[in-house]
N, C-alpha and C positions, 0 to 999 in steps of 0.2 A: 404381243409376243411374250413368251415365258421369260422371266428374268433369270439371271444366273443364280444357281442354287449353291454356290460355293460355301455359303455359311452353314449348310447342312452337312458339310464334310470337314474332315480334319486335313486341310490342305494349306500349308503356309503360303503366304503371299509371294514368296520368292521362288516357289516351285511352279513350274509350267508343265503340267502333266497332260499330255495329249495322246494317251495310249489306252483308251477305253476298249479298243478292239483286242487288246491282249488281256487285260483284267482291270476292272474298275476298283476304285477305293470303296470302302464301305461307309455308308452314312453314319453319322454320330448316333442317330436313333437306333440303327441296327447294332452298332457296337455295344450300346448299353443293354439292349435286349439280349445280346449274346452273353454278356456277363451274368445277367439274371438267369438265363437258361442254364448256364454252367452250374450256378448255385442250385438250381432246381434238381439237376442230375446228381449233385452232391448230396441231396437229401430226398431221395426218390420216394420215401414214404409220404411226402407232401403232394405227390402227383395224384390228382383225382382220377378215378377209373375212366371217366369220360373224356379226359384231356386229350389223349392220343387221337381218338377219332375226330374230335372237333378240330384239332390241328391239321390232320390230313385234309379235311374238307375245306378248311379255310385256305390252305395252300393250293389245293386243286382249283378252287374258285378263282383265286388270284391269277393263276397261270392261264386258265381258260379265258378270262376277261381280256387278256392281251391279244388273243387271236380270234375273239368273238365266237368261241366254242361253248358248248354245254359242258359243265364241270364233269359230268359222268362220261364224257368222251376223252378225258385226259387221264393218263397214267402217271404216277410218280416214279421216276427212274433216276439213275445216278449220273448219266451222261448222255450226250448225243449218240456216242458209239453204242451204248446199251440200247437206246431207242431204235437205232438202225438194225441192230442184231435181232431185236424183237420183231421188227417189221419183216425182216428176212425169214423169220420162222413162220410168220403169219402168211406172207405172200410168196408163193412158190413160183419162180420164174421158169416158164416152160423151156424144155430143150429146143435148141434151134433159134431161140428168140435173142433179142439184144437188150442191154441195159445201157442207158446213156448216163455218162458222168462228165463233169467239166475237167479240163486239163488243169492239173495242179490244185484241184479242189481239196478241201481239208480231208484228211484221211478218214474221218468218221463217216462221211457219206460215200466213200469209195471202196475201202479195203474189204468190207463185208462181202460185197458183190464179186470182187476179184477172187476172194478166197473160195467162193462157192461155184464160180463159173465152170471150172474144169470138170468137176464131178457131176454137176447138174447139166452140163452140155449147152450152156448159153454163152454169149459173148458180151464183154464189156467194151462199149464203144466210147472213145474219148472225144468230146467236142473240143477242138483246138482253140486256143486263145486267139480271139479275133484281133487283127492288126489295128482296127479302128476302135477297139474296146467294147463293141456292141455284142455282149453275150446273148442277149435276147434273139437277135437275128441269127446268130450262129446255132443256137439251140433249135430254133424253128426250122432252119435249113436241115439240120440233122434229123429232125422228126420226119420231115417230108422227103428225105433222100430217096430218089427212085431206085428200085431194084434192091433195096436193103432188106435184110431179114426182118421178120415181124418184130415190132417194138413192144416190149412188155412193160418197161418201167423207165422213168427218168429219176435218178437219185442225185439231186443237185442242191447246192446252196442258193438261197435267194439273193444273197450278196456275197461275192467272192471275197474270201478272207484276205487275200494277198494284195489285190489291186482295187478293191472297193467297187468293182463292176457289178451293176444290178441286173437281175433277171426279172423281166416283167411277167409275173406269174399269171396275170389276167389274160395274157396272150398265149403263154405256153400251156396252161392247163387245158383250155378247150382244144388246142391242137393235139395234145396227147389223147384226150377223150375220143376225138375223131378217129384215132388209130386204135382205139380199144386198149390204150396203155394207161398205167397207173403213174402217180406222182408222189414222190417222197421229197419233202423239203427240209433241208437243214436250215433252220431259221435263226441260227446263232446270232447273226448280225442284222436281223430285222425285227424279231419279236419285241414288242414294246416300243419300237421306234417307228417302223414303217407300217402301213396299213396291210394287215394280213388276215382278212376276214375269211375264215374257212367256209362260211355259209355261201359266200360268193365264188370263191376260187374252187372249192370242193376238192382239195387234195386228198390223197389216201392216208398219208402220214405226215406229221409235222413234228420235228424234234428241236428243242432249244434248251440251253443251260441258263444259269443265273449269274455266273461270275464275271460276265463282260458287261453288256449293255443294261442288264437288269440289276446292276449294283448290288449283287448278292454274293454268296459264298461259293466255293468249289463244292463239287459233289452233289449238287441238286440240279435236276433237269426234268423235262416233261415230254411226254409223247402223246400227241393227238392221234387217235385212231378213228377213222371214219366208221360210222355204224355198220356199213356193209362188210367190214372185216372183223367185227367184234364177236358175232355169234359163234363162229366156228374157229376163231383164232385161239391157238394154244400159246400160253405165256412162255417166256424164256426161262423163268423160274417157277417152280411149283410151290405155292404158298397156301397157308391155311385160309387167309383172308381173301384169296382169289377163288375160294370155293363157297358154296352157299351155306354150308353148316359144318365147319370143322372148327370147333370152339372149345377152349379149355374149361369154360364155365359150364358146359353141358355135362350131363351124366354119361352120354355116349359121345366120344370125341369125334369120330368120323361118321357124322349123321347123314350128311348129304354132300357127295363129292362133285356134284355138277358145278360148273363154273358160274360165278356171278355173271349177270347178264349185260355188263357194260365194260368200259375200258379199265375199270378198277381191277379186273382180273389180271391186267398186265403190270400192276404195281410191282416194283422190285422187292426182292426179299430183304428182310431187316430194314424196313422203311422207317423205323422208329428213330429217326435222326432229329430228336426234339430240339437240339441246339441250332443246327444249320437250317432245319426246316422253317423255324420261326424267322431266322435271318433272311432267308429267301423270300418268305411271304411279305415281310415289311418292305423290302426293296421293290417287289412287284406292285404292291399296293401304292407305293409312292409314285412309281412310273405311271400307273393307271390314273392316279389323281391328277398328275400334271397333264396327262392326255397326249396321245400320239401327235395330233396336229400341232399343238404348241411346242412339243419337244422337237419335232422335225423342222418346224419353222426356225427355231433358235439354232439348231445344229447346221441347217442349210445356210443360215446367215454367216455362221462362223467359218464354214468351209469355203463359202464364196469369198469372204474377206481374205482368207488364206490364199485362194487361187489368184485373186487380183494382186495381192502383195508379192506373190512369188513369180509373177511373169517377168521373164528376162533375167531370172536369178540363176540360170544354169541347169534347170531341170524341166522335163516335159510333164505337162499336166493333162489328165484325161478330160475329154469334153464333158461338160456338165450333164448332157442329155443321157449319157451311158453309165454314169457312176451314181452310187448311192449318195444321198445328200449329207451323210454324216461321216464319210471317210474320204480322204484325199490321199492318193498314192502318187508319189513322184518317181519318175524314172530318169536315168542318166545315160546319155549317148555313149559315153566312154566307161560306163560302169560307175557305181557308187563308191566313193572313197571308203576304204576299209575302216578308217578311224572316225568317220563322220558322226556316227551315232554316239560314240564315246566322247567326242568333242562337244556335242550338244549337251550330253548328260553332265559334262563338267561344268556347264553353265546352268545346271538344274532345269534343263529342257529335255523332256522325255517323250520319245517317239519310238517306232520299232522298224527294224530292217526286215523286209519280207520278200524273198526271192529276187534279190537285187534291187528292190525298190525301197523307198522310204515311206512308211505308212503313217499318216497323221489321223488321229481319231478323237476329236473333242467330244465332250459330253456336257450334261447340264451344269456341271460345276465349273466349266470354263467360261471365260468372258473375253471381251475384245482386247483387254490388256494382255491376256495369254497369247492371243493370235498375233498381235503386233510384236510382242517380244520374240515369238518364234521366228517371225519374218526377219527381224533385225539380227538375231543370233545366227540364223541359217545363212543369210546373205554374207555376214562377216566370215563364217566358216568356209563358204564357197570361194570368197575372194582370197582367203589365206591358202587355198589349194589343198 
Protein backbone atom coordinates (compact mmCIF):
# COMPACT_ATOMS: atom_id res chain seq x y z
CA UNK A 1 0.00 0.00 0.00
CA UNK A 2 1.19 3.53 -0.74
CA UNK A 3 2.47 5.23 2.40
CA UNK A 4 1.16 8.61 3.47
CA UNK A 5 2.81 11.35 1.40
CA UNK A 6 2.35 14.06 4.03
CA UNK A 7 6.06 14.93 3.99
CA UNK A 8 5.73 16.06 0.36
CA UNK A 9 3.29 18.80 1.40
CA UNK A 10 3.32 21.79 3.73
CA UNK A 11 0.70 20.49 6.17
CA UNK A 12 1.33 21.07 9.91
CA UNK A 13 0.71 18.04 12.10
CA UNK A 14 -2.11 19.79 13.96
CA UNK A 15 -4.04 20.39 10.72
CA UNK A 16 -6.51 17.69 9.69
CA UNK A 17 -7.29 18.57 6.06
CA UNK A 18 -9.87 16.21 4.54
CA UNK A 19 -11.12 18.39 1.70
CA UNK A 20 -9.30 17.36 -1.49
CA UNK A 21 -12.61 17.35 -3.37
CA UNK A 22 -12.73 21.14 -2.94
CA UNK A 23 -9.08 21.90 -3.58
CA UNK A 24 -5.87 20.16 -2.71
CA UNK A 25 -2.73 21.72 -1.26
CA UNK A 26 0.22 22.04 -3.60
CA UNK A 27 3.22 19.76 -3.11
CA UNK A 28 6.41 21.43 -1.90
CA UNK A 29 8.05 20.45 -5.18
CA UNK A 30 5.34 22.26 -7.11
CA UNK A 31 5.62 25.38 -4.99
CA UNK A 32 9.35 25.55 -5.62
CA UNK A 33 8.86 25.07 -9.35
CA UNK A 34 6.26 27.84 -9.32
CA UNK A 35 8.70 30.25 -7.73
CA UNK A 36 11.29 29.41 -10.36
CA UNK A 37 8.69 29.81 -13.11
CA UNK A 38 7.71 33.24 -11.85
CA UNK A 39 11.37 34.21 -11.99
CA UNK A 40 11.56 32.93 -15.56
CA UNK A 41 8.63 35.15 -16.57
CA UNK A 42 10.39 38.01 -14.82
CA UNK A 43 13.30 37.53 -17.24
CA UNK A 44 11.59 36.38 -20.44
CA UNK A 45 14.73 36.84 -22.55
CA UNK A 46 16.04 33.71 -20.87
CA UNK A 47 13.21 31.58 -22.27
CA UNK A 48 14.43 29.38 -25.08
CA UNK A 49 12.45 29.44 -28.34
CA UNK A 50 11.65 25.74 -27.99
CA UNK A 51 10.62 25.96 -24.35
CA UNK A 52 6.91 26.61 -24.88
CA UNK A 53 6.32 23.74 -27.27
CA UNK A 54 8.22 21.33 -25.06
CA UNK A 55 6.14 22.37 -22.07
CA UNK A 56 2.84 21.95 -23.92
CA UNK A 57 3.74 18.43 -24.93
CA UNK A 58 5.07 17.45 -21.52
CA UNK A 59 1.80 18.62 -19.96
CA UNK A 60 -0.32 16.96 -22.62
CA UNK A 61 1.54 13.68 -22.12
CA UNK A 62 1.09 13.83 -18.34
CA UNK A 63 -2.66 14.43 -18.66
CA UNK A 64 -3.09 11.71 -21.26
CA UNK A 65 -1.32 9.14 -19.08
CA UNK A 66 -3.97 9.56 -16.36
CA UNK A 67 -6.75 8.32 -18.65
CA UNK A 68 -4.69 5.99 -20.86
CA UNK A 69 -5.13 8.26 -23.86
CA UNK A 70 -2.78 9.20 -26.69
CA UNK A 71 -1.32 12.69 -26.08
CA UNK A 72 -2.53 13.93 -29.46
CA UNK A 73 -6.12 13.24 -28.38
CA UNK A 74 -5.91 15.67 -25.45
CA UNK A 75 -6.46 19.43 -25.67
CA UNK A 76 -5.10 22.00 -23.22
CA UNK A 77 -8.04 23.99 -21.83
CA UNK A 78 -8.75 26.23 -18.88
CA UNK A 79 -11.62 24.46 -17.12
CA UNK A 80 -14.13 21.63 -17.36
CA UNK A 81 -16.74 24.20 -18.40
CA UNK A 82 -14.51 25.26 -21.29
CA UNK A 83 -14.14 21.63 -22.29
CA UNK A 84 -17.89 21.00 -22.21
CA UNK A 85 -18.54 24.12 -24.28
CA UNK A 86 -15.98 22.88 -26.79
CA UNK A 87 -17.69 19.50 -26.91
CA UNK A 88 -21.06 21.18 -27.44
CA UNK A 89 -19.67 23.04 -30.45
CA UNK A 90 -18.28 19.81 -31.88
CA UNK A 91 -21.30 17.62 -31.10
CA UNK A 92 -24.64 18.94 -32.30
CA UNK A 93 -27.57 17.38 -30.43
CA UNK A 94 -30.41 16.72 -32.92
CA UNK A 95 -33.78 18.37 -32.45
CA UNK A 96 -36.23 16.10 -30.68
CA UNK A 97 -33.48 14.15 -28.92
CA UNK A 98 -32.64 14.12 -25.23
CA UNK A 99 -29.51 14.69 -23.18
CA UNK A 100 -29.11 12.93 -19.84
CA UNK A 101 -27.64 14.74 -16.84
CA UNK A 102 -27.52 13.85 -13.15
CA UNK A 103 -29.62 15.64 -10.56
CA UNK A 104 -27.54 18.32 -8.84
CA UNK A 105 -24.52 17.40 -10.93
CA UNK A 106 -21.87 20.08 -11.11
CA UNK A 107 -22.86 23.02 -13.30
CA UNK A 108 -19.98 22.39 -15.72
CA UNK A 109 -21.56 19.21 -17.10
CA UNK A 110 -25.11 20.55 -17.16
CA UNK A 111 -25.57 24.24 -17.92
CA UNK A 112 -24.13 24.19 -21.45
CA UNK A 113 -26.83 21.76 -22.55
CA UNK A 114 -29.57 23.62 -20.71
CA UNK A 115 -28.58 26.84 -22.44
CA UNK A 116 -28.67 25.19 -25.88
CA UNK A 117 -31.79 23.05 -25.49
CA UNK A 118 -34.46 25.62 -26.27
CA UNK A 119 -32.97 26.98 -29.49
CA UNK A 120 -31.76 23.58 -30.71
CA UNK A 121 -35.04 21.84 -29.90
CA UNK A 122 -33.76 19.04 -27.70
CA UNK A 123 -34.59 18.24 -24.08
CA UNK A 124 -32.39 17.86 -21.03
CA UNK A 125 -33.56 14.94 -18.90
CA UNK A 126 -32.45 14.80 -15.29
CA UNK A 127 -31.66 11.45 -13.72
CA UNK A 128 -33.05 11.78 -10.22
CA UNK A 129 -30.92 11.09 -7.18
CA UNK A 130 -31.52 7.43 -6.24
CA UNK A 131 -32.77 6.70 -2.75
CA UNK A 132 -30.31 3.83 -2.41
CA UNK A 133 -27.38 5.88 -3.78
CA UNK A 134 -26.96 3.68 -6.86
CA UNK A 135 -26.36 6.24 -9.61
CA UNK A 136 -25.32 3.55 -12.08
CA UNK A 137 -28.67 1.74 -11.89
CA UNK A 138 -30.55 5.03 -12.23
CA UNK A 139 -28.57 6.07 -15.32
CA UNK A 140 -29.04 2.67 -16.95
CA UNK A 141 -32.77 2.87 -16.26
CA UNK A 142 -32.96 6.32 -17.87
CA UNK A 143 -31.05 5.11 -20.93
CA UNK A 144 -33.44 2.21 -21.42
CA UNK A 145 -36.66 4.09 -20.57
CA UNK A 146 -39.42 2.78 -22.88
CA UNK A 147 -41.14 5.32 -25.10
CA UNK A 148 -38.59 8.04 -24.44
CA UNK A 149 -37.35 10.36 -27.19
CA UNK A 150 -34.14 9.30 -28.95
CA UNK A 151 -31.10 9.58 -26.71
CA UNK A 152 -28.25 11.68 -28.11
CA UNK A 153 -25.88 12.17 -25.20
CA UNK A 154 -25.21 11.56 -21.53
CA UNK A 155 -23.21 14.42 -19.98
CA UNK A 156 -22.36 13.14 -16.52
CA UNK A 157 -19.78 13.16 -13.78
CA UNK A 158 -18.15 9.80 -13.14
CA UNK A 159 -18.24 10.60 -9.41
CA UNK A 160 -20.96 12.90 -8.09
CA UNK A 161 -19.32 15.90 -6.48
CA UNK A 162 -21.79 16.30 -3.61
CA UNK A 163 -22.38 12.76 -2.36
CA UNK A 164 -19.42 10.77 -3.74
CA UNK A 165 -21.72 8.42 -5.63
CA UNK A 166 -19.90 6.56 -8.40
CA UNK A 167 -21.15 5.88 -11.92
CA UNK A 168 -19.84 2.63 -13.40
CA UNK A 169 -18.78 3.84 -16.84
CA UNK A 170 -17.93 0.29 -17.92
CA UNK A 171 -21.67 -0.46 -17.75
CA UNK A 172 -23.03 2.91 -18.85
CA UNK A 173 -20.83 3.41 -21.94
CA UNK A 174 -21.94 0.26 -23.82
CA UNK A 175 -25.58 0.92 -22.90
CA UNK A 176 -25.28 4.35 -24.51
CA UNK A 177 -23.56 2.98 -27.60
CA UNK A 178 -26.36 0.46 -28.03
CA UNK A 179 -28.72 3.45 -28.30
CA UNK A 180 -26.43 5.28 -30.69
CA UNK A 181 -25.76 7.91 -28.01
CA UNK A 182 -22.55 9.69 -27.05
CA UNK A 183 -20.86 9.99 -23.64
CA UNK A 184 -19.26 13.07 -22.10
CA UNK A 185 -17.54 12.45 -18.78
CA UNK A 186 -16.74 15.11 -16.22
CA UNK A 187 -13.83 13.26 -14.61
CA UNK A 188 -13.03 15.94 -12.05
CA UNK A 189 -13.28 13.45 -9.19
CA UNK A 190 -11.89 10.38 -10.90
CA UNK A 191 -8.98 11.24 -13.22
CA UNK A 192 -5.74 10.19 -11.58
CA UNK A 193 -7.47 8.24 -8.83
CA UNK A 194 -9.88 5.79 -10.44
CA UNK A 195 -9.39 3.61 -13.50
CA UNK A 196 -10.54 5.63 -16.51
CA UNK A 197 -9.10 3.89 -19.55
CA UNK A 198 -10.53 5.65 -22.60
CA UNK A 199 -9.41 2.80 -24.83
CA UNK A 200 -11.71 0.43 -22.94
CA UNK A 201 -14.60 2.75 -22.10
CA UNK A 202 -14.49 4.65 -25.42
CA UNK A 203 -16.16 7.89 -24.31
CA UNK A 204 -16.62 10.71 -26.78
CA UNK A 205 -15.29 13.42 -24.46
CA UNK A 206 -13.57 13.49 -21.06
CA UNK A 207 -12.77 16.71 -19.20
CA UNK A 208 -10.91 17.20 -15.92
CA UNK A 209 -9.04 19.96 -14.03
CA UNK A 210 -5.92 19.79 -11.85
CA UNK A 211 -6.81 21.80 -8.75
CA UNK A 212 -8.52 19.03 -6.82
CA UNK A 213 -7.30 15.43 -6.92
CA UNK A 214 -4.38 16.14 -9.25
CA UNK A 215 -2.72 18.37 -6.63
CA UNK A 216 -2.28 21.20 -9.11
CA UNK A 217 -3.25 24.85 -9.66
CA UNK A 218 -6.45 26.52 -10.74
CA UNK A 219 -6.98 27.34 -14.39
CA UNK A 220 -5.46 24.20 -15.92
CA UNK A 221 -7.70 21.50 -17.35
CA UNK A 222 -7.78 18.98 -20.19
CA UNK A 223 -10.24 17.73 -22.76
CA UNK A 224 -10.01 14.29 -24.33
CA UNK A 225 -11.70 14.20 -27.73
CA UNK A 226 -12.26 10.83 -29.39
CA UNK A 227 -10.69 10.63 -32.83
CA UNK A 228 -14.11 10.30 -34.47
CA UNK A 229 -14.86 13.90 -33.48
CA UNK A 230 -11.53 15.47 -34.39
CA UNK A 231 -11.45 15.71 -38.16
CA UNK A 232 -14.57 17.86 -38.57
CA UNK A 233 -14.60 19.48 -35.13
CA UNK A 234 -14.46 23.26 -34.98
CA UNK A 235 -12.65 24.67 -31.91
CA UNK A 236 -14.29 27.00 -29.44
CA UNK A 237 -11.57 29.55 -30.14
CA UNK A 238 -9.71 30.21 -33.37
CA UNK A 239 -5.96 30.12 -32.78
CA UNK A 240 -2.88 30.25 -34.97
CA UNK A 241 -1.51 27.02 -33.49
CA UNK A 242 -4.80 25.27 -34.23
CA UNK A 243 -4.03 25.77 -37.93
CA UNK A 244 -1.45 23.98 -40.03
CA UNK A 245 0.65 26.99 -40.97
CA UNK A 246 -0.15 30.33 -39.35
CA UNK A 247 3.25 31.25 -37.97
CA UNK A 248 4.92 34.54 -37.14
CA UNK A 249 8.30 33.07 -38.15
CA UNK A 250 7.16 32.56 -41.76
CA UNK A 251 7.39 35.15 -44.50
CA UNK A 252 3.69 34.58 -45.22
CA UNK A 253 1.65 34.57 -42.01
CA UNK A 254 -1.55 32.83 -43.20
CA UNK A 255 0.10 30.07 -45.21
CA UNK A 256 -2.29 27.17 -44.53
CA UNK A 257 -5.57 27.72 -42.67
CA UNK A 258 -6.55 24.05 -42.49
CA UNK A 259 -6.87 22.80 -38.91
CA UNK A 260 -4.18 20.57 -37.44
CA UNK A 261 -5.27 16.96 -37.62
CA UNK A 262 -5.74 16.05 -33.95
CA UNK A 263 -7.09 17.36 -30.64
CA UNK A 264 -4.42 20.05 -30.51
CA UNK A 265 -6.77 22.13 -32.66
CA UNK A 266 -9.00 22.46 -29.56
CA UNK A 267 -6.27 23.98 -27.36
CA UNK A 268 -7.47 27.15 -25.65
CA UNK A 269 -6.33 30.58 -26.75
CA UNK A 270 -3.41 32.10 -24.86
CA UNK A 271 -2.25 28.73 -23.66
CA UNK A 272 1.16 30.12 -22.68
CA UNK A 273 0.59 29.73 -18.96
CA UNK A 274 4.23 28.88 -18.32
CA UNK A 275 3.87 29.13 -14.55
CA UNK A 276 0.71 27.15 -13.84
CA UNK A 277 1.32 24.76 -16.73
CA UNK A 278 4.51 23.55 -15.11
CA UNK A 279 2.77 23.32 -11.73
CA UNK A 280 0.00 21.19 -13.21
CA UNK A 281 2.49 18.91 -14.93
CA UNK A 282 4.45 18.19 -11.78
CA UNK A 283 1.31 17.25 -9.85
CA UNK A 284 0.09 14.91 -12.58
CA UNK A 285 3.48 13.29 -12.93
CA UNK A 286 3.57 12.68 -9.18
CA UNK A 287 0.12 11.10 -9.29
CA UNK A 288 1.12 8.89 -12.20
CA UNK A 289 4.30 7.82 -10.41
CA UNK A 290 2.33 6.78 -7.32
CA UNK A 291 -0.08 4.92 -9.65
CA UNK A 292 -3.86 4.65 -9.52
CA UNK A 293 -4.03 1.21 -7.85
CA UNK A 294 -1.83 2.19 -4.92
CA UNK A 295 -3.52 5.57 -4.53
CA UNK A 296 -7.03 4.12 -4.50
CA UNK A 297 -5.94 1.35 -2.14
CA UNK A 298 -4.75 3.92 0.37
CA UNK A 299 -7.77 6.22 0.01
CA UNK A 300 -10.23 3.33 0.22
CA UNK A 301 -8.52 2.25 3.44
CA UNK A 302 -8.93 5.73 4.88
CA UNK A 303 -12.61 6.14 3.95
CA UNK A 304 -13.34 2.61 5.19
CA UNK A 305 -11.71 3.47 8.50
CA UNK A 306 -13.81 6.63 8.60
CA UNK A 307 -17.02 4.72 7.89
CA UNK A 308 -16.31 2.18 10.60
CA UNK A 309 -15.48 4.85 13.15
CA UNK A 310 -18.55 6.94 12.37
CA UNK A 311 -21.20 4.25 12.71
CA UNK A 312 -23.68 5.20 15.37
CA UNK A 313 -22.36 8.78 15.48
CA UNK A 314 -25.62 10.38 14.30
CA UNK A 315 -25.08 10.46 10.53
CA UNK A 316 -26.10 8.15 7.70
CA UNK A 317 -23.35 6.64 5.54
CA UNK A 318 -23.71 5.49 1.92
CA UNK A 319 -23.17 1.82 1.16
CA UNK A 320 -19.59 1.16 0.06
CA UNK A 321 -20.74 -0.53 -3.15
CA UNK A 322 -22.28 2.68 -4.56
CA UNK A 323 -19.76 5.31 -3.50
CA UNK A 324 -16.35 6.24 -4.79
CA UNK A 325 -13.54 4.87 -2.61
CA UNK A 326 -12.04 8.30 -1.93
CA UNK A 327 -15.10 10.32 -0.86
CA UNK A 328 -17.40 9.75 2.11
CA UNK A 329 -20.53 11.87 2.35
CA UNK A 330 -22.55 12.00 5.57
CA UNK A 331 -26.26 12.85 5.67
CA UNK A 332 -28.40 13.80 8.64
CA UNK A 333 -32.03 12.84 9.21
CA UNK A 334 -32.86 16.17 10.82
CA UNK A 335 -30.52 18.19 8.66
CA UNK A 336 -26.90 19.12 9.31
CA UNK A 337 -26.33 21.64 12.09
CA UNK A 338 -25.55 25.00 10.55
CA UNK A 339 -22.47 25.55 12.65
CA UNK A 340 -21.05 22.02 12.38
CA UNK A 341 -18.45 22.82 9.71
CA UNK A 342 -17.32 25.91 11.61
CA UNK A 343 -17.05 23.95 14.86
CA UNK A 344 -14.88 21.35 13.16
CA UNK A 345 -12.73 24.05 11.59
CA UNK A 346 -12.24 25.61 15.01
CA UNK A 347 -10.47 22.36 15.89
CA UNK A 348 -8.41 22.59 12.65
CA UNK A 349 -10.46 19.81 11.07
CA UNK A 350 -11.44 20.76 7.53
CA UNK A 351 -14.23 19.20 5.48
CA UNK A 352 -16.96 20.65 3.25
CA UNK A 353 -20.74 21.14 3.39
CA UNK A 354 -22.37 20.01 0.15
CA UNK A 355 -26.14 20.17 -0.45
CA UNK A 356 -26.99 19.41 3.15
CA UNK A 357 -24.32 16.75 3.50
CA UNK A 358 -20.89 16.71 5.06
CA UNK A 359 -18.32 15.62 2.49
CA UNK A 360 -15.04 14.08 3.63
CA UNK A 361 -12.34 13.64 0.99
CA UNK A 362 -8.90 12.42 2.06
CA UNK A 363 -5.91 12.30 -0.25
CA UNK A 364 -2.41 10.83 -0.23
CA UNK A 365 -1.16 13.36 2.34
CA UNK A 366 -3.64 12.05 4.93
CA UNK A 367 -2.96 9.24 7.38
CA UNK A 368 -4.71 7.17 10.00
CA UNK A 369 -4.07 9.85 12.64
CA UNK A 370 -6.11 12.32 10.56
CA UNK A 371 -8.97 9.86 10.29
CA UNK A 372 -9.00 9.05 13.99
CA UNK A 373 -8.85 12.70 14.89
CA UNK A 374 -11.79 13.52 12.64
CA UNK A 375 -13.85 10.74 14.18
CA UNK A 376 -13.08 11.97 17.69
CA UNK A 377 -13.80 15.65 16.95
CA UNK A 378 -16.94 14.84 14.96
CA UNK A 379 -18.38 12.62 17.70
CA UNK A 380 -17.73 15.31 20.31
CA UNK A 381 -19.41 17.92 18.11
CA UNK A 382 -22.45 15.71 17.56
CA UNK A 383 -22.79 15.01 21.30
CA UNK A 384 -22.61 18.74 22.02
CA UNK A 385 -25.61 19.24 19.71
